[in-house]
N, C-alpha and C positions, 0 to 999 in steps of 0.2 A: 868720499867713502867708497871703497871698492866693494862690488857684489860678487866677486869670484868665488869666495867660500860658499855662498848660498847656492850658486849654480852647481858647484861640485857636489854638494849634499843632495841636491835634487837628482843629479845624474846617478849618484850612488844608489838612491832609493829605487830609481827606475830600473837600474841594472839588477838589483836584488829581486825586485818584483818579477822581472822577466825571467830570471833564473828559476825562481820558485814556480812560476807558471809552466816552464818547460819541464821541470822535475815532476810536477803534479800530473802533467799530461802523459809523462812516461810511466806513471804508476798504473797497475791494472784497475779497471773500473769495478766498483762494488755496487751491484744492483740492489736497490732497496725494495724488498718485497712488500706488496700491499698486504695488510692484515685484514683477513675476513672477519666480520662480526660472528659471534657464536649465536646461532639461532635458537630460539626456544619454541619448539614445535609441538609441545605437549599442551593439550587443552587444560585450562585452569579448572581445578575441582570446584564444584558448586554443591551447596547443601540442599539439594533437591532430589526427589525420588527418581530412581532410574526407571525407565518405561519398560517394565517386564521383569521376569524372574529368570536368572541364569540357572541352567541345569548342568550339573557336573557329575560325571561318572568316572570313578577311578578303579581300574582293575588292578588289584594288588596280589594276584595269585602267582606271579612268576617269582617266587621266593628264592629259587635256585640261582637266578641271575640278577636279582635285585632290580627288576624293571617294573615301574608303574606305567600302565597304559591309560591314557587320559582321553576322554571325549567330552567336550564342553560345548554347550549350545547357548549363544548369547543373543537375545532378542535385539533388534535394531528398529528404530522408529522411522528411518529414512535412508535413502541412497546417499552415497558420497563417502568422504574420507572417514575412516574409523581408526582410532588409536587404541591398541590393547597394551596393557602394562603387566609386567611380571613383578611380584612383590620384591622390593629391593631393601628398603630400610625396615628391618623387622623388629617389632616390639620385643623387649627382653634381651635382644642382642646389642642394642645401643649403637648399632653400626650398620653400614650397607653390606649385608651378608647374603642376600638372595642368591641361590645357586643356579643362576640362569645358564651357566656353562654346562650343566647337566641336562638341559632340555634339548632333545634331539627329535628328528623326524617331524618337524612342525609342518602341518598342513591346515590351511584355512579354506573353507568352501562355503557356498551359499546356493541353495536350490540344486545341489548336485554338481555345481560348477566350481572347480578349483580356482581360487583367487590368488594372483601373485601378491606376495607380501614383501615388505622391505623394512629392515631394521633402521631405527633412527640413528644417524651418525653421531649425535651428541648424547642422547639418553639411550644407551644400548639395551636397556631393559624394556624398551618400547618397540613394538612392531606396528606397521601401518598397512592398511588394506583399503581398497575402494569397494564399497558395497554397491552391487548392481541394482538397477531399478527393479522394483517388484519384490526384492528380498525382504523377508520379515525377521530373519535371523542369520547369523553366521555360525558355522561349526568349526571348532578348533580341536585338532587332534595332534597328539604328540606322545612321546615317551619321556618319562623322567628316569634317566638311567643312573640310579643311585650308586654311590661308591661301593665297591665290593672289597676294599681294603682301607685301612686307616691312612695309607699313603695318599689315597685319592680324596679323603674327606671323611666325614662321620658316616659310618655304616648305619643305615636305617632299616635294613631288611635282611633277615637270615632265614634259613629253613625252619626255624622254630618260632620266630616272632617278627613283628614289624612295628615301626613308628611312622604312622601316616600323618605328616604335617601338610595340611591342605595348601598352604602358601607355596609349597614346592610343586604342586600339581594343578595350578590354575592361573590363568590370565584374567584381568578384569578391565572393563572399559574405562578409559580416561575421561575426565570431565565431571566426575561425581565423587562425593565423599564415600569412603568405603562403607560407612554405616547406612548409606542410602541405596546400596546395591543388594537386592535379595538374591539368595542362592539356595537351590534345592540340591543337596549333595547325596550321592550314593557311593558306597564302598563295596567292592566285590572282593570277598576274603576267601582264603583257602577253606576247603571243606573241613568241618570239625573245629575250626578256630573260634575262640570267643574274644570279646573285645571290651575295652573301657573307653568311654568318651563322654564329654559333657553335653554333646548334642542329644536331642530326643529322637529316637527312631519312630518312624511311622508305625511300624509293627514291632513292639518290644520283643516278641518271640522269634523274630526273623534271624536266620543265620545264613552264611554265604553271601548273598546279595542283601545289603542292608541300606534302605532308604531313610533319610533323615528329614525332619520337618524343616521348612525353609527358615533361614536366618540371614542376617546381613553378612556381607563379605567380611566385615570387621570381626563379627562374632565367629564366623567360620575359621578365619585365620587364627583366632584365639582358642580354638577347640580341637586340638590334635587327638589322635587315637593311638592307643597301644593295643595290639592284638597278638594272639599266639596260641599254639597248640597246648601249652602248659599254662593254665590260667586259673586264678583264684580271686574271688571277690568277697570282701567283708564289709558289712555296714558298720560304720564307726559312730554315726549319729543319724537322726532323721535327715535324709537327703544328702548324707556324706558317705562316700564309698571309697574303699581302698581296693584298687584293681591291680593285681600282681601278675606279671608274665615272667617266665624264667626259661633258661636254657634246658633245664631238666626238671622233672616233676618233684625231685627231692628238695629242690630249693624253695618250694612252696610251703614247706613244713613249718609254718609259724605256730608257736604254742599259744594257748589262750592268754597267758600272761603277756606275751609280746604284743598280741593284738590289743589287749587292754591298755597298754601304754600308748598305742596309737590313738585309741579312743580318748585317752587323757589329753592328748595333744589338742584335739578338737575342743574338748571341754575347757581347757585352760585358755585357749585362744579366744573363745567366745566370751569367757569371763573377763579377760583382759580388755578386749576392744569394746564390748558392750553392744555390738551390732554385727550382723553378718552381711557381707556385700556379695552375695550369690543367692540364687534360688535353690541351687543344689551344687555339690562340689564333688569332683572325682580326682582322687590321687591316682596317678598313673605311675606304677613302679615296675621297672624292668631289672631283674637280677640276672646279669649276663656279663660274660667276657667276650662275647661275639658281636653283639650290637654295640654301637658306640655309646659311651657314657653321656649323660646330659643332666642338667638341672635348669629347667626353664619354666618360668611362671606364666600362668594364665588366670583369667578372672574366676573361672569356675572349675579349673583343673590345674594340674602341674605335671610336667614331664620330669621323671626322676629315674636316673640310671645308676645302679650300684653294682659292684663286683659280687660274684658268688660268695655266699657265707653271711649275707645280711641277717638271716634268721638262724642258720645252722651253726654259725660261729659267732654268736651274739656277744660273748665275753671278750672276743679278740678285736672287735672293730667298732668301738663307740663313735669314732670320728665320722664314719659314713652315715650315722643316724642324725647328723645335723641337717642333712639335705631336706628332708620333708618339712621340718619346722620352718626352715628358711623359705622354701618355695610357697608354703601355705600362707605365711605371713604376707607374702606379696599380694594376696587377694585384697588386703587392706592397703598395704604400703607399696605402691607401684602400679597397681591396676586400678583400684578405685580412687585413691589419692595419688595424683601423678604430677610431677613437675610440669608447669605450663609450657615450657619450651620443648618438652619431650613428646607431647601429644600432637600428632599430625592428622590431617584430613584423610590422607591415603599414603601409600607406601613408596612413592617416588620422591616424597618431600623429606629433606634432611631432618634428622632428629638432633636436638642439642641436649647435652648431658650435664648441664651445670648443677643440677640438684641431685645427682646420683649419691651424694653423701647422705641424703635422706632416703631416697628410693632404695639403694642397696645398703648403705651404711647402717641405717636404723633397722632395716630388715635383718641385717646380720646381728645386730644387737638383740632384737626380739627372738631371732632363731635360737640363739644360745640360751636366752632366758627360758623359752618354752621347752627346749630339750630337757632342761633341768626340772622345771615345774611338772612336766608330764611324766618324768621318770624314764624317758627314752635314753637319756644319758645321765649318769650320776652327777651330783654336785661336785664331787672330787675331780671327776674328769673335766667338768666345765671350768672349774677353777684352774686346772692344769692347762686347758686351752687358752684361757685368758692370759696366763703367764707367758705362754709361747707368743701370743699375738703382741702383748705389751713389749716383750723383749725384742722381738723382730723389728718392730716399728721404732722403738726408742733408739736402737743401734743401727738404723738404716741411714747411711751417710748421705743418700740422695736428698734427704729432707733439708739439707743445708743449702740447696740451690733451687729446689722445686717445691712450690706450695701444693698442698693437698688438692686444691681446686683444679689444678692443671692435670692431675691424674684422671679426672673425669673424661678427658679427651682420649685416653688410652685405647678404648675399644675401636676408635676410628684410626688413631695414629698407628697402632701396631697390629690391629686385627687379631689380637691375642696370640700372636706368634711368640715363641720363646725368646726371651731377651738375654743377650750375652752377659750383661752386668746389672741384673735387676736391682741389687741393693743400691747401686749408684744412679741408675736410670729412674727407678720407681716404676711400678706397674699396677695400675688399678688399686692403689692403696685406699681409695675411698670406701672400699668394702670394710677392711679390718680397722683402719684408722677411724672410719666413720663409727664403727662399733665403740671404739675408745672414747670418741667425742660424746656419744650418747650415754656411756657409762659415767663420764664426767658430769653430764647434765643431770642424770638421775641422782647421783650423790650430792650434787649442788642443791637440788630441790629438797632432798631429805634433810640436809643441813639447815637450809633456810627456814624450813617448816618444822624443825625439830622432830622429824620422822613422821609427820602427819600426812605428808603427800610425797609422791614419787613420780617417775616417768609413766607409771600406770595411769595416773590422772591425765597426763598429756595424751596418752593413747585414746582415752575416751573422748577428750575434747577434739582431737584432730581426726580420729578415724571412726568415732562411735555414733555418728549421726545417720539418719535415714536407713534404718534397718531394712535389709533385703534389697536395697538399691544397688544394682550392679552396673550403673553407668560409670562415668568418669568425672571426678571432681578435682579440678586442677588447683595448684597453689604456686606461690612464689616465695622467695626468701623471707619477705616481710610477714607472710602468713604464718610461717614456722615460728618466728620470733614472737608474734602476737599470741599464738596458741600457748607458748611457754609462759608468757606473761599472764595469761588467764589462770594458769596453775599457781604461779607465785610471781609477784612483780620483781624484776631484776633487769640488769642491763644485758639482756639476751642477745641483742644485736652485736655488741662488742664480744661477748662470750663466743658466739658462733663465728664472727668475722675473723678473730685472731686465730682460731683453730682451723678454719677452712681456707681462708684467702691469704693468710700471711705465712711467710717462711718461719718455721719454728725448729730450732736445733734439737729439741726434745719432743717426744710424743706426749699427747695429753694423758697424763697419769695422775691427775689430782684425785681421781676416784679411788685410788688405792688407799691413801691415808684416811680419807673420809669414810671409806667402806670398811675400815678396820683390818686392812692387810698391807703387806709390803712385798715388793718383788725382790727375790734373792736368787743367787746362783749356787746350786748345790753340786756336790761331786757325783751324786747318783740321780739319774733321771726319774721322773714320775712314771707310774705304770701306763698312763695315757701316752707318754712319750715313747715308751718301749713298744707299745702296740702299734703306734704310727710307724716306727722304724720297721717293724715286722711286716706291716701291710705294704709299705713303700719299698721294702727290700733294700734298705740303704742304711748307712751309718751317718748320723747327723751330729757333726762337731761344729756347728755354726758358731757357738759362743766360746769355743776354745781355739782350735786351729783356724776356724773360719770357712768351713766348707761342708757340703754333704757329698757322700761318695757311695756309689752303687755296689752291689755284691760283686761285680766284675772289676772293681777298682776305678771305674769311670767317675771323674769328678762332675758333680752337678754344679750348683751355684757356688762360686767362690766369692766371699764377701769382700767388697771393696775396702782396701786399706787394712785388711785383717792380717794376722801373722802369715797365713798362706799366700795372700796377695803380695805382701812385701818380700816373700821368698821367691816370687816369680811364677807361682802356679796360676793356671787359668782354666776356665771351663773346658770340658771335653778332653782334657789330658787324662791319662790312665796311670794310676799308681800300681806298679807291678811288684814292688817289694817294699817291706818296712824293716829297717835295721838289718838288711841283708837276707831276710826271709820272705817267702812268697806272701803277697798281700792277702789279708783277711780283715774284716771289720774288727774282730776281737784283737788282732795283733796291733791295729792302729790305736785302739783304745788303751791297750797295755802300754804302748809307746808313750802316749800322753801322760800316763801316770808315772812311768819310769823317768821321763824327762823332768818331772817336778821333783823327784827324789834326787836324781843324779846331777841335775843342772847341766845336762848336755843336750845339744840340739837333736831333734827328731830327724833321722835320716830316711829319705824316701828315694826309691828309684822310680823315675817317671818317664812314661812314653808319650810323646806328642807327635803325631804324624809318624814319620819314619825315624825320628830321633829319640835317643835315650839320654837322660841326664840324671845326675844325683842332686837332690834338693835337700838342703838342711834348713829346718825351721826352728829358730831359737825361741821356743815357747816353753815356759816353765811354771805356769800357773795352774796346771792340772785340769781335770775335767770340769766343765761348767754347764749346768742344765738349769733353765729357769723354772721357778715354781713360786707360788704365792704362799706366804707365811702369815698366819694370823697374828695380830698385835693385840695382846690382852686376852681376856677370857669372856665367855658368854657368847651370845648371838650377835654377830657383827651385822652392819647394814648390808654388806654384800651377801651374807647368808640369807637375810630376809628377802633380798631381791630374788634369789633362786628358789625360794620356798613356794610350794604349790598354793594356789588361791582356792 
């Protein structure tokens, strides 16, 4: 037997191997970098008392330039490394929104000696200093240079008013729960200004420089201030005040009837929940188009910003009167009862939003119920709002790929930036779809109990314990289902799971039939719809052409897969002409009606960037505006829901 073929095969392998080795050696070398571990240099928070009381003085008198000047004294127990944190994950924001980029001029000293500080390279909201021997405290000084235009962020100070959020003007020592760090705060206000705040002043008669009784850092962050030269305060109930600041004194002109409806809000809420989770409560209401708008809940107060006309144009803007009922409800839902994964020991720890469909969704539900029961908003306008919410979410195509639970991540994912295709992407739908889920739950309870019980009973079970306790009682998904089962036995786990965690091509609208109504699309909008268009200064053709358009012709949201979308329109394009004539909202509405009659496409001249194009939209179904239509006669369950208690 010959071995030649074997020898040739071995030689071939050696030759190939040699060639590959030569080729490899000819290639450029790729250096493989070593990966450094990410250090965690922040002391873990402990639930123990901080050794001493922090003093915080905020000078808020530079209203012309929007600068808060801060001096903070932090006691220290020993020399050595000290880590100071600036609040990052803010309650009510559901995301890391601390404005540390607006902190400037930071200086830290001890015993008159300026100390070098260094920002942590991983946690940039943390600064580190070495406390020298013999020092008993460090002094932190800086300016919070607040935005002076909307392009820079929310404006919190104007020559007429300010919104002092203490979390913007304070550092706190790492290593402790926020509830264990006592702080004595002082605000220096412009001469003649009055204020509203949930904190208790040392001297209630003090003006200008106002010192407050010590509270925990957690309570301080939860107790913002509104102050201004144009100020009005009304008592709504024992221990409950409405504090109003405005750009002009004329905006303070609330009538007795208007104030009475705000009193009704407090009455209806306390009757609903059966307990109050505050020792006193301050509504903070700014009527302004100069300071930035806001709606932010706190345990014993709420920050509410509305545009001028809140009182003086009462009949034109019921939509803005949903804000106070919503934020007030949060004292129970969100502040006292809070999702367990949302409560953190201090503000560098990430918050998780998995239960926002309760925190915000049920608050949205109660906000609309209470606006109607109190008379702040009529039942008709509340039903019109329900119709708009139901239509929007039922026709939102994004629900075909994204479950509601995933939208609870949106405050972190998108930081509430405008979305290019919100109908396809979805954006914080846990608010209004949460409302629909709880409408479904309410009507299911009424049907199961033949009208003897409702979600009001759930409110007393879930929120109505421990009157005047303003701590935090956390819950998880199972606790919500268990509380519903206490009202009436049912498979509430599945009821909630399918609506919250599963993809559903249709919105939860079972409440409509059970509640005695149906959703229809009419050729004429409701008065509520007309008022909203007037306030927003737009034309809303969402359910016909599939877009909203501003007074200048600029397109707002174009609905995914709508007639406008299929015609190639996109957000931020500008309609310059309709049917050969200059754009106006009325001309566009007329074109929609004419197309239905003539069966000819709607012709638009559209500008996008530096390009003009003619767009034809073959839509012939006429105007469509959602509204609720009662089925049958008499008082329906939905009517009963909105009736004052």
